[in-house]
Structure formats: C-alpha cells, structure tokens
Jmol script that loads the backbone (N, CA, C; Angstrom):
load data "model"
ATOM      1  N   MET A   1      -8.744  -9.619  29.574  1.00  0.00           N
ATOM      2  CA  MET A   1      -8.487 -10.622  28.566  1.00  0.00           C
ATOM      3  C   MET A   1      -9.084 -10.142  27.260  1.00  0.00           C
ATOM      4  N   GLY A   2      -8.344 -10.226  26.193  1.00  0.00           N
ATOM      5  CA  GLY A   2      -8.832  -9.768  24.899  1.00  0.00           C
ATOM      6  C   GLY A   2      -8.403 -10.704  23.790  1.00  0.00           C
ATOM      7  N   ILE A   3      -8.966 -10.481  22.646  1.00  0.00           N
ATOM      8  CA  ILE A   3      -8.629 -11.257  21.465  1.00  0.00           C
ATOM      9  C   ILE A   3      -7.500 -10.546  20.747  1.00  0.00           C
ATOM     10  N   ARG A   4      -6.468 -11.300  20.345  1.00  0.00           N
ATOM     11  CA  ARG A   4      -5.324 -10.712  19.658  1.00  0.00           C
ATOM     12  C   ARG A   4      -5.352 -11.109  18.196  1.00  0.00           C
ATOM     13  N   PHE A   5      -5.031 -10.184  17.341  1.00  0.00           N
ATOM     14  CA  PHE A   5      -4.946 -10.415  15.910  1.00  0.00           C
ATOM     15  C   PHE A   5      -3.528 -10.073  15.460  1.00  0.00           C
ATOM     16  N   PRO A   6      -2.581 -11.038  15.521  1.00  0.00           N
ATOM     17  CA  PRO A   6      -1.192 -10.716  15.211  1.00  0.00           C
ATOM     18  C   PRO A   6      -0.968 -10.258  13.783  1.00  0.00           C
ATOM     19  N   ARG A   7      -1.740 -10.768  12.812  1.00  0.00           N
ATOM     20  CA  ARG A   7      -1.550 -10.345  11.427  1.00  0.00           C
ATOM     21  C   ARG A   7      -1.890  -8.879  11.259  1.00  0.00           C
ATOM     22  N   ILE A   8      -2.937  -8.420  11.933  1.00  0.00           N
ATOM     23  CA  ILE A   8      -3.335  -7.019  11.824  1.00  0.00           C
ATOM     24  C   ILE A   8      -2.298  -6.132  12.505  1.00  0.00           C
ATOM     25  N   VAL A   9      -1.791  -6.544  13.641  1.00  0.00           N
ATOM     26  CA  VAL A   9      -0.784  -5.757  14.345  1.00  0.00           C
ATOM     27  C   VAL A   9       0.470  -5.645  13.490  1.00  0.00           C
ATOM     28  N   ASN A  10       0.920  -6.747  12.882  1.00  0.00           N
ATOM     29  CA  ASN A  10       2.109  -6.709  12.032  1.00  0.00           C
ATOM     30  C   ASN A  10       1.900  -5.798  10.839  1.00  0.00           C
ATOM     31  N   ALA A  11       0.721  -5.816  10.249  1.00  0.00           N
ATOM     32  CA  ALA A  11       0.446  -4.949   9.102  1.00  0.00           C
ATOM     33  C   ALA A  11       0.505  -3.486   9.517  1.00  0.00           C
ATOM     34  N   LYS A  12      -0.024  -3.167  10.684  1.00  0.00           N
ATOM     35  CA  LYS A  12       0.001  -1.783  11.146  1.00  0.00           C
ATOM     36  C   LYS A  12       1.425  -1.312  11.420  1.00  0.00           C
ATOM     37  N   ASN A  13       2.301  -2.218  11.834  1.00  0.00           N
ATOM     38  CA  ASN A  13       3.682  -1.831  12.104  1.00  0.00           C
ATOM     39  C   ASN A  13       4.441  -1.522  10.824  1.00  0.00           C
ATOM     40  N   SER A  14       4.107  -2.195   9.706  1.00  0.00           N
ATOM     41  CA  SER A  14       4.871  -2.002   8.488  1.00  0.00           C
ATOM     42  C   SER A  14       4.246  -0.985   7.543  1.00  0.00           C
ATOM     43  N   LEU A  15       2.994  -0.656   7.713  1.00  0.00           N
ATOM     44  CA  LEU A  15       2.311   0.292   6.846  1.00  0.00           C
ATOM     45  C   LEU A  15       1.954   1.546   7.613  1.00  0.00           C
ATOM     46  N   ARG A  16       1.932   2.653   6.883  1.00  0.00           N
ATOM     47  CA  ARG A  16       1.456   3.901   7.468  1.00  0.00           C
ATOM     48  C   ARG A  16       0.476   4.515   6.505  1.00  0.00           C
ATOM     49  N   ARG A  17      -0.723   4.800   6.964  1.00  0.00           N
ATOM     50  CA  ARG A  17      -1.679   5.520   6.149  1.00  0.00           C
ATOM     51  C   ARG A  17      -1.404   6.996   6.360  1.00  0.00           C
ATOM     52  N   VAL A  18      -1.231   7.716   5.262  1.00  0.00           N
ATOM     53  CA  VAL A  18      -0.836   9.117   5.330  1.00  0.00           C
ATOM     54  C   VAL A  18      -1.950   9.980   4.758  1.00  0.00           C
ATOM     55  N   PRO A  19      -2.380  11.011   5.483  1.00  0.00           N
ATOM     56  CA  PRO A  19      -3.393  11.922   4.943  1.00  0.00           C
ATOM     57  C   PRO A  19      -2.885  12.624   3.685  1.00  0.00           C
ATOM     58  N   PHE A  20      -3.792  12.925   2.762  1.00  0.00           N
ATOM     59  CA  PHE A  20      -3.405  13.536   1.490  1.00  0.00           C
ATOM     60  C   PHE A  20      -2.740  14.895   1.677  1.00  0.00           C
ATOM     61  N   ALA A  21      -3.295  15.758   2.486  1.00  0.00           N
ATOM     62  CA  ALA A  21      -2.828  17.140   2.531  1.00  0.00           C
ATOM     63  C   ALA A  21      -1.578  17.326   3.392  1.00  0.00           C
ATOM     64  N   SER A  22      -1.562  16.775   4.591  1.00  0.00           N
ATOM     65  CA  SER A  22      -0.508  17.138   5.531  1.00  0.00           C
ATOM     66  C   SER A  22       0.852  16.547   5.193  1.00  0.00           C
ATOM     67  N   GLU A  23       0.917  15.253   4.896  1.00  0.00           N
ATOM     68  CA  GLU A  23       2.209  14.628   4.664  1.00  0.00           C
ATOM     69  C   GLU A  23       2.301  14.049   3.261  1.00  0.00           C
ATOM     70  N   ALA A  24       1.609  14.623   2.318  1.00  0.00           N
ATOM     71  CA  ALA A  24       1.528  14.055   0.979  1.00  0.00           C
ATOM     72  C   ALA A  24       2.877  13.955   0.289  1.00  0.00           C
ATOM     73  N   THR A  25       3.805  14.821   0.606  1.00  0.00           N
ATOM     74  CA  THR A  25       5.106  14.775  -0.061  1.00  0.00           C
ATOM     75  C   THR A  25       6.175  14.124   0.793  1.00  0.00           C
ATOM     76  N   ASN A  26       5.890  13.805   2.033  1.00  0.00           N
ATOM     77  CA  ASN A  26       6.888  13.222   2.925  1.00  0.00           C
ATOM     78  C   ASN A  26       6.838  11.703   2.858  1.00  0.00           C
ATOM     79  N   VAL A  27       7.871  11.126   2.239  1.00  0.00           N
ATOM     80  CA  VAL A  27       8.014   9.681   2.199  1.00  0.00           C
ATOM     81  C   VAL A  27       9.391   9.369   2.763  1.00  0.00           C
ATOM     82  N   PRO A  28       9.450   8.604   3.845  1.00  0.00           N
ATOM     83  CA  PRO A  28      10.749   8.318   4.448  1.00  0.00           C
ATOM     84  C   PRO A  28      11.659   7.534   3.505  1.00  0.00           C
ATOM     85  N   LYS A  29      12.931   7.665   3.711  1.00  0.00           N
ATOM     86  CA  LYS A  29      13.907   6.941   2.917  1.00  0.00           C
ATOM     87  C   LYS A  29      13.652   5.439   3.067  1.00  0.00           C
ATOM     88  N   GLY A  30      13.692   4.721   1.945  1.00  0.00           N
ATOM     89  CA  GLY A  30      13.459   3.286   1.967  1.00  0.00           C
ATOM     90  C   GLY A  30      11.994   2.904   1.865  1.00  0.00           C
ATOM     91  N   HIS A  31      11.133   3.858   1.544  1.00  0.00           N
ATOM     92  CA  HIS A  31       9.698   3.630   1.423  1.00  0.00           C
ATOM     93  C   HIS A  31       9.183   4.267   0.136  1.00  0.00           C
ATOM     94  N   PHE A  32       7.958   3.916  -0.257  1.00  0.00           N
ATOM     95  CA  PHE A  32       7.308   4.569  -1.386  1.00  0.00           C
ATOM     96  C   PHE A  32       5.810   4.631  -1.129  1.00  0.00           C
ATOM     97  N   ALA A  33       5.144   5.531  -1.842  1.00  0.00           N
ATOM     98  CA  ALA A  33       3.713   5.756  -1.643  1.00  0.00           C
ATOM     99  C   ALA A  33       2.896   4.936  -2.634  1.00  0.00           C
ATOM    100  N   VAL A  34       1.797   4.375  -2.153  1.00  0.00           N
ATOM    101  CA  VAL A  34       0.828   3.700  -3.016  1.00  0.00           C
ATOM    102  C   VAL A  34      -0.560   4.206  -2.650  1.00  0.00           C
ATOM    103  N   TYR A  35      -1.424   4.265  -3.651  1.00  0.00           N
ATOM    104  CA  TYR A  35      -2.822   4.644  -3.444  1.00  0.00           C
ATOM    105  C   TYR A  35      -3.660   3.408  -3.667  1.00  0.00           C
ATOM    106  N   VAL A  36      -4.481   3.077  -2.688  1.00  0.00           N
ATOM    107  CA  VAL A  36      -5.246   1.837  -2.698  1.00  0.00           C
ATOM    108  C   VAL A  36      -6.716   2.165  -2.524  1.00  0.00           C
ATOM    109  N   GLY A  37      -7.551   1.481  -3.275  1.00  0.00           N
ATOM    110  CA  GLY A  37      -8.985   1.635  -3.122  1.00  0.00           C
ATOM    111  C   GLY A  37      -9.690   1.545  -4.445  1.00  0.00           C
ATOM    112  N   GLU A  38     -10.948   1.183  -4.387  1.00  0.00           N
ATOM    113  CA  GLU A  38     -11.729   1.043  -5.606  1.00  0.00           C
ATOM    114  C   GLU A  38     -12.404   2.350  -5.992  1.00  0.00           C
ATOM    115  N   THR A  39     -12.993   3.040  -5.037  1.00  0.00           N
ATOM    116  CA  THR A  39     -13.624   4.329  -5.344  1.00  0.00           C
ATOM    117  C   THR A  39     -12.854   5.465  -4.674  1.00  0.00           C
ATOM    118  N   GLU A  40     -12.716   5.398  -3.371  1.00  0.00           N
ATOM    119  CA  GLU A  40     -11.946   6.406  -2.643  1.00  0.00           C
ATOM    120  C   GLU A  40     -10.541   5.868  -2.424  1.00  0.00           C
ATOM    121  N   LYS A  41      -9.548   6.576  -2.910  1.00  0.00           N
ATOM    122  CA  LYS A  41      -8.160   6.136  -2.804  1.00  0.00           C
ATOM    123  C   LYS A  41      -7.569   6.578  -1.466  1.00  0.00           C
ATOM    124  N   LYS A  42      -6.924   5.639  -0.783  1.00  0.00           N
ATOM    125  CA  LYS A  42      -6.219   5.947   0.458  1.00  0.00           C
ATOM    126  C   LYS A  42      -4.736   5.755   0.206  1.00  0.00           C
ATOM    127  N   ARG A  43      -3.944   6.653   0.761  1.00  0.00           N
ATOM    128  CA  ARG A  43      -2.498   6.634   0.536  1.00  0.00           C
ATOM    129  C   ARG A  43      -1.806   5.882   1.657  1.00  0.00           C
ATOM    130  N   PHE A  44      -0.917   4.959   1.272  1.00  0.00           N
ATOM    131  CA  PHE A  44      -0.110   4.209   2.213  1.00  0.00           C
ATOM    132  C   PHE A  44       1.352   4.392   1.849  1.00  0.00           C
ATOM    133  N   VAL A  45       2.200   4.397   2.852  1.00  0.00           N
ATOM    134  CA  VAL A  45       3.638   4.423   2.642  1.00  0.00           C
ATOM    135  C   VAL A  45       4.150   3.048   3.055  1.00  0.00           C
ATOM    136  N   VAL A  46       4.770   2.341   2.103  1.00  0.00           N
ATOM    137  CA  VAL A  46       5.204   0.968   2.345  1.00  0.00           C
ATOM    138  C   VAL A  46       6.712   0.848   2.129  1.00  0.00           C
ATOM    139  N   PRO A  47       7.339  -0.138   2.778  1.00  0.00           N
ATOM    140  CA  PRO A  47       8.784  -0.334   2.615  1.00  0.00           C
ATOM    141  C   PRO A  47       9.141  -0.812   1.205  1.00  0.00           C
ATOM    142  N   ILE A  48      10.279  -0.391   0.711  1.00  0.00           N
ATOM    143  CA  ILE A  48      10.745  -0.812  -0.611  1.00  0.00           C
ATOM    144  C   ILE A  48      10.973  -2.321  -0.658  1.00  0.00           C
ATOM    145  N   SER A  49      11.246  -2.932   0.467  1.00  0.00           N
ATOM    146  CA  SER A  49      11.490  -4.380   0.508  1.00  0.00           C
ATOM    147  C   SER A  49      10.295  -5.176  -0.027  1.00  0.00           C
ATOM    148  N   TYR A  50       9.096  -4.591  -0.036  1.00  0.00           N
ATOM    149  CA  TYR A  50       7.922  -5.276  -0.589  1.00  0.00           C
ATOM    150  C   TYR A  50       8.081  -5.544  -2.084  1.00  0.00           C
ATOM    151  N   LEU A  51       8.910  -4.756  -2.759  1.00  0.00           N
ATOM    152  CA  LEU A  51       9.076  -4.905  -4.201  1.00  0.00           C
ATOM    153  C   LEU A  51       9.704  -6.247  -4.576  1.00  0.00           C
ATOM    154  N   LYS A  52      10.388  -6.892  -3.659  1.00  0.00           N
ATOM    155  CA  LYS A  52      11.014  -8.190  -3.921  1.00  0.00           C
ATOM    156  C   LYS A  52      10.022  -9.345  -3.834  1.00  0.00           C
ATOM    157  N   ASN A  53       8.897  -9.142  -3.198  1.00  0.00           N
ATOM    158  CA  ASN A  53       7.940 -10.216  -2.965  1.00  0.00           C
ATOM    159  C   ASN A  53       7.109 -10.493  -4.210  1.00  0.00           C
ATOM    160  N   PRO A  54       7.009 -11.779  -4.639  1.00  0.00           N
ATOM    161  CA  PRO A  54       6.232 -12.119  -5.841  1.00  0.00           C
ATOM    162  C   PRO A  54       4.751 -11.731  -5.750  1.00  0.00           C
ATOM    163  N   LEU A  55       4.141 -11.823  -4.561  1.00  0.00           N
ATOM    164  CA  LEU A  55       2.735 -11.434  -4.417  1.00  0.00           C
ATOM    165  C   LEU A  55       2.550  -9.943  -4.681  1.00  0.00           C
ATOM    166  N   PHE A  56       3.463  -9.141  -4.147  1.00  0.00           N
ATOM    167  CA  PHE A  56       3.374  -7.702  -4.352  1.00  0.00           C
ATOM    168  C   PHE A  56       3.685  -7.349  -5.807  1.00  0.00           C
ATOM    169  N   GLN A  57       4.630  -8.053  -6.418  1.00  0.00           N
ATOM    170  CA  GLN A  57       4.956  -7.837  -7.827  1.00  0.00           C
ATOM    171  C   GLN A  57       3.749  -8.144  -8.713  1.00  0.00           C
ATOM    172  N   ASN A  58       3.007  -9.195  -8.379  1.00  0.00           N
ATOM    173  CA  ASN A  58       1.792  -9.526  -9.127  1.00  0.00           C
ATOM    174  C   ASN A  58       0.762  -8.405  -9.011  1.00  0.00           C
ATOM    175  N   LEU A  59       0.624  -7.867  -7.824  1.00  0.00           N
ATOM    176  CA  LEU A  59      -0.301  -6.756  -7.612  1.00  0.00           C
ATOM    177  C   LEU A  59       0.119  -5.531  -8.429  1.00  0.00           C
ATOM    178  N   LEU A  60       1.416  -5.259  -8.489  1.00  0.00           N
ATOM    179  CA  LEU A  60       1.917  -4.132  -9.280  1.00  0.00           C
ATOM    180  C   LEU A  60       1.723  -4.368 -10.783  1.00  0.00           C
ATOM    181  N   ASN A  61       1.877  -5.609 -11.237  1.00  0.00           N
ATOM    182  CA  ASN A  61       1.629  -5.925 -12.647  1.00  0.00           C
ATOM    183  C   ASN A  61       0.173  -5.672 -13.012  1.00  0.00           C
ATOM    184  N   GLN A  62      -0.745  -6.040 -12.119  1.00  0.00           N
ATOM    185  CA  GLN A  62      -2.160  -5.768 -12.353  1.00  0.00           C
ATOM    186  C   GLN A  62      -2.413  -4.268 -12.415  1.00  0.00           C
ATOM    187  N   ALA A  63      -1.756  -3.520 -11.556  1.00  0.00           N
ATOM    188  CA  ALA A  63      -1.909  -2.060 -11.551  1.00  0.00           C
ATOM    189  C   ALA A  63      -1.386  -1.472 -12.850  1.00  0.00           C
ATOM    190  N   ALA A  64      -0.261  -1.982 -13.346  1.00  0.00           N
ATOM    191  CA  ALA A  64       0.313  -1.474 -14.598  1.00  0.00           C
ATOM    192  C   ALA A  64      -0.615  -1.761 -15.773  1.00  0.00           C
ATOM    193  N   GLU A  65      -1.248  -2.935 -15.778  1.00  0.00           N
ATOM    194  CA  GLU A  65      -2.182  -3.269 -16.852  1.00  0.00           C
ATOM    195  C   GLU A  65      -3.409  -2.366 -16.834  1.00  0.00           C
ATOM    196  N   GLU A  66      -3.901  -2.062 -15.640  1.00  0.00           N
ATOM    197  CA  GLU A  66      -5.129  -1.274 -15.529  1.00  0.00           C
ATOM    198  C   GLU A  66      -4.887   0.226 -15.664  1.00  0.00           C
ATOM    199  N   PHE A  67      -3.816   0.736 -15.045  1.00  0.00           N
ATOM    200  CA  PHE A  67      -3.597   2.181 -14.980  1.00  0.00           C
ATOM    201  C   PHE A  67      -2.421   2.672 -15.809  1.00  0.00           C
ATOM    202  N   GLY A  68      -1.545   1.788 -16.266  1.00  0.00           N
ATOM    203  CA  GLY A  68      -0.346   2.218 -16.975  1.00  0.00           C
ATOM    204  C   GLY A  68       0.650   2.809 -15.994  1.00  0.00           C
ATOM    205  N   PHE A  69       1.515   3.672 -16.480  1.00  0.00           N
ATOM    206  CA  PHE A  69       2.554   4.224 -15.628  1.00  0.00           C
ATOM    207  C   PHE A  69       2.395   5.718 -15.400  1.00  0.00           C
ATOM    208  N   ASP A  70       1.277   6.297 -15.779  1.00  0.00           N
ATOM    209  CA  ASP A  70       1.007   7.716 -15.544  1.00  0.00           C
ATOM    210  C   ASP A  70       0.214   7.828 -14.247  1.00  0.00           C
ATOM    211  N   HIS A  71       0.851   8.334 -13.202  1.00  0.00           N
ATOM    212  CA  HIS A  71       0.220   8.427 -11.891  1.00  0.00           C
ATOM    213  C   HIS A  71       0.148   9.880 -11.456  1.00  0.00           C
ATOM    214  N   PRO A  72      -0.944  10.568 -11.775  1.00  0.00           N
ATOM    215  CA  PRO A  72      -1.050  11.995 -11.444  1.00  0.00           C
ATOM    216  C   PRO A  72      -1.070  12.280  -9.946  1.00  0.00           C
ATOM    217  N   MET A  73      -1.340  11.272  -9.118  1.00  0.00           N
ATOM    218  CA  MET A  73      -1.400  11.489  -7.684  1.00  0.00           C
ATOM    219  C   MET A  73      -0.009  11.478  -7.049  1.00  0.00           C
ATOM    220  N   GLY A  74       1.020  11.121  -7.803  1.00  0.00           N
ATOM    221  CA  GLY A  74       2.378  11.127  -7.278  1.00  0.00           C
ATOM    222  C   GLY A  74       2.838   9.804  -6.708  1.00  0.00           C
ATOM    223  N   GLY A  75       2.028   8.796  -6.738  1.00  0.00           N
ATOM    224  CA  GLY A  75       2.390   7.471  -6.239  1.00  0.00           C
ATOM    225  C   GLY A  75       1.727   6.419  -7.093  1.00  0.00           C
ATOM    226  N   LEU A  76       2.019   5.179  -6.823  1.00  0.00           N
ATOM    227  CA  LEU A  76       1.403   4.084  -7.568  1.00  0.00           C
ATOM    228  C   LEU A  76      -0.048   3.900  -7.140  1.00  0.00           C
ATOM    229  N   THR A  77      -0.915   3.619  -8.095  1.00  0.00           N
ATOM    230  CA  THR A  77      -2.316   3.341  -7.804  1.00  0.00           C
ATOM    231  C   THR A  77      -2.537   1.844  -7.950  1.00  0.00           C
ATOM    232  N   ILE A  78      -3.030   1.214  -6.899  1.00  0.00           N
ATOM    233  CA  ILE A  78      -3.243  -0.233  -6.905  1.00  0.00           C
ATOM    234  C   ILE A  78      -4.745  -0.496  -6.917  1.00  0.00           C
ATOM    235  N   PRO A  79      -5.217  -1.235  -7.947  1.00  0.00           N
ATOM    236  CA  PRO A  79      -6.652  -1.442  -8.139  1.00  0.00           C
ATOM    237  C   PRO A  79      -7.219  -2.588  -7.307  1.00  0.00           C
ATOM    238  N   CYS A  80      -7.271  -2.416  -6.018  1.00  0.00           N
ATOM    239  CA  CYS A  80      -7.902  -3.429  -5.166  1.00  0.00           C
ATOM    240  C   CYS A  80      -8.492  -2.720  -3.954  1.00  0.00           C
ATOM    241  N   SER A  81      -9.281  -3.452  -3.205  1.00  0.00           N
ATOM    242  CA  SER A  81      -9.872  -2.847  -2.013  1.00  0.00           C
ATOM    243  C   SER A  81      -8.809  -2.706  -0.926  1.00  0.00           C
ATOM    244  N   GLU A  82      -9.077  -1.825  -0.013  1.00  0.00           N
ATOM    245  CA  GLU A  82      -8.153  -1.611   1.098  1.00  0.00           C
ATOM    246  C   GLU A  82      -7.995  -2.893   1.927  1.00  0.00           C
ATOM    247  N   GLU A  83      -9.069  -3.646   2.090  1.00  0.00           N
ATOM    248  CA  GLU A  83      -9.027  -4.882   2.872  1.00  0.00           C
ATOM    249  C   GLU A  83      -8.108  -5.919   2.225  1.00  0.00           C
ATOM    250  N   VAL A  84      -8.199  -6.060   0.890  1.00  0.00           N
ATOM    251  CA  VAL A  84      -7.344  -7.008   0.170  1.00  0.00           C
ATOM    252  C   VAL A  84      -5.887  -6.586   0.298  1.00  0.00           C
ATOM    253  N   PHE A  85      -5.621  -5.295   0.157  1.00  0.00           N
ATOM    254  CA  PHE A  85      -4.259  -4.786   0.272  1.00  0.00           C
ATOM    255  C   PHE A  85      -3.700  -5.041   1.665  1.00  0.00           C
ATOM    256  N   MET A  86      -4.475  -4.760   2.691  1.00  0.00           N
ATOM    257  CA  MET A  86      -4.021  -4.982   4.063  1.00  0.00           C
ATOM    258  C   MET A  86      -3.773  -6.473   4.322  1.00  0.00           C
ATOM    259  N   ASP A  87      -4.642  -7.330   3.778  1.00  0.00           N
ATOM    260  CA  ASP A  87      -4.464  -8.766   3.971  1.00  0.00           C
ATOM    261  C   ASP A  87      -3.181  -9.234   3.292  1.00  0.00           C
ATOM    262  N   LEU A  88      -2.953  -8.762   2.061  1.00  0.00           N
ATOM    263  CA  LEU A  88      -1.743  -9.158   1.332  1.00  0.00           C
ATOM    264  C   LEU A  88      -0.490  -8.672   2.035  1.00  0.00           C
ATOM    265  N   THR A  89      -0.471  -7.418   2.431  1.00  0.00           N
ATOM    266  CA  THR A  89       0.728  -6.871   3.055  1.00  0.00           C
ATOM    267  C   THR A  89       0.965  -7.443   4.458  1.00  0.00           C
ATOM    268  N   SER A  90      -0.073  -7.923   5.115  1.00  0.00           N
ATOM    269  CA  SER A  90       0.130  -8.517   6.436  1.00  0.00           C
ATOM    270  C   SER A  90       0.860  -9.854   6.334  1.00  0.00           C
ATOM    271  N   THR A  91       0.834 -10.490   5.159  1.00  0.00           N
ATOM    272  CA  THR A  91       1.541 -11.752   4.977  1.00  0.00           C
ATOM    273  C   THR A  91       2.993 -11.533   4.571  1.00  0.00           C
ATOM    274  N   LEU A  92       3.362 -10.309   4.199  1.00  0.00           N
ATOM    275  CA  LEU A  92       4.740 -10.051   3.748  1.00  0.00           C
ATOM    276  C   LEU A  92       5.694  -9.912   4.917  1.00  0.00           C
TER     277      LEU A  92
END
end "model"
wireframe off; spacefill off
backbone 0.3
color backbone group
C-alpha cells in the first residue's frame, strides 16, 4: 500500500527533463524547450499545447519582461523555481 500523487504523475507524463549535453538539440515535433530555475537552469521539453493556456501565457509574459527575447541557451528561460513550474504544469 502506498501514497499516490496523481498531479505529480501527470506532470511527469507531459514533461521531460533533458540533460544539457546529450539531447540538447533534440526536441520532438510538437514540443519546445524551456529553461527553468532561479540559479541553476534545468531544461524541460513541453508540449506546444501549453501555449494556449492563460496560466502558461502569464508565465511567458513574465519571462519576456525579465529576460526579453534573446535566449542564448536556445530555448525560453522562465524565471521561477522548478517546484513552481512543475506545480503549474501539473494543472495544465
């Protein structure tokens, strides 16, 4: 008998954390890369369908205000903690 966390399981099914070196250029069709974190950035590959969600759009607007549109890492940089990002995306 164990404790189940359905929100965490759903988030893991829709998100993939990708290591910087090995799969840094591989983004599946219908997905895009985002970098999340306050000090150490972690790369996630998320479905394009997230772009339609108002919560995710708000997060992207905050990123545009803070970082602009120049992303030297090759993906969008989102200025929030990994925990906040995972919580938000688990509700999508």
